[in-house]
Structure formats: C-alpha cells, structure tokens
C-alpha positions as CSV (number, residue, x, y, z in Angstrom):
1,M,-9.9,5.1,9.5
2,K,-7.7,4.2,6.5
3,A,-10.1,5.8,4.0
4,A,-10.6,8.9,6.2
5,L,-6.9,9.4,6.6
6,N,-5.8,8.6,3.0
7,A,-5.2,12.2,2.1
8,D,-3.4,12.9,5.4
9,I,-1.1,10.0,4.9
10,D,-0.3,11.2,1.4
11,R,0.4,14.6,2.8
12,L,2.7,13.3,5.5
13,L,4.7,11.2,3.0
14,E,5.0,14.3,0.8
15,Q,6.3,16.4,3.7
16,V,8.9,13.7,4.7
17,A,10.1,13.4,1.1
18,Q,10.3,17.1,0.7
19,A,12.3,17.5,4.0
20,I,14.7,14.8,2.9
21,N,15.1,16.1,-0.6
22,N,15.7,19.7,0.7
23,A,18.5,18.5,3.1
24,K,22.0,19.2,2.0
25,L,24.3,16.2,1.1
26,G,25.9,14.8,4.2
27,R,23.4,16.5,6.5
28,I,20.2,14.5,5.7
29,I,19.4,13.6,9.3
30,N,20.4,17.0,10.7
31,D,18.5,19.0,8.1
32,S,15.4,16.8,7.8
33,E,14.8,15.5,11.4
34,E,12.9,18.6,12.7
35,P,10.7,19.0,9.6
36,V,9.9,15.3,9.7
37,R,9.1,15.4,13.4
38,D,6.9,18.4,12.9
39,A,5.0,16.7,10.0
40,N,4.5,13.6,12.2
41,A,3.2,15.8,15.0
42,E,0.7,17.4,12.6
43,F,-0.3,14.0,11.3
44,R,-0.8,12.6,14.8
45,Q,-3.1,15.5,15.7
46,R,-5.2,14.9,12.6
47,L,-5.2,11.2,13.2
48,Y,-6.6,11.5,16.8
49,Q,-9.1,14.2,15.7
50,K,-10.4,12.1,12.9
51,A,-10.5,9.0,15.1
52,L,-12.5,11.0,17.7
53,D,-14.8,12.4,15.0
54,L,-15.5,8.9,13.6
55,L,-16.2,7.5,17.1
56,Q,-18.5,10.3,17.9
57,N,-20.3,9.9,14.5
58,K,-20.7,6.1,15.2
59,Q,-22.1,6.8,18.6
60,L,-24.6,9.4,17.2
61,Q,-25.7,6.9,14.6
62,E,-26.2,4.2,17.2
63,D,-28.1,6.6,19.5
64,F,-30.5,7.8,16.7
65,S,-30.7,4.8,14.4
66,P,-34.0,2.8,14.2
67,S,-33.9,-0.2,16.3
68,E,-35.4,-3.5,15.3
69,K,-36.5,-4.0,18.9
70,R,-38.4,-0.7,18.9
71,T,-42.2,-1.1,19.4
72,E,-44.8,1.2,18.1
73,P,-46.2,3.4,20.7
74,D,-49.5,2.3,22.2
75,L,-51.9,5.0,21.1
76,A,-54.7,3.7,23.3
77,K,-52.8,4.8,26.4
C-alpha cells in the first residue's frame, strides 16, 4: 500500500503546504482549513480505491495462480 500510495501522499503533502502557504498572516486556520479538508477527502478516495484495486488484484492472482496441489488431468478418462 505504501509504495502504491507514495505519489498520492506526496501530492497530499504538497496541497496542505500550498494551502498553508497561501493563507494570509493571522488567518492560517481560517484560510487553509477548507483546502486541507478537500485535499484529505481526495486522498481518502484515492486511498480506498487503491486499496480495493490491490485487494482485487490479489484475489485474481490467487484465483488464477498455479497451485502446488493441482494434479495433472487424467487423460485416460
């Protein structure tokens, strides 16, 4: 997950820093609160989507990967 979200985490941090840097002096919380909340909401959506994608990919790999227990089909039948 960490590797899959690395770019998204960097983007979130950049958005938070930008929101704080763009805030007027004495209004940091008032000016940055909404942009930071929006950035967190975007990140949360990407986090959940990537987590679901990774889970789905894992399940697909398990469903279709060769199994050590698999036996060769009996051609005589």
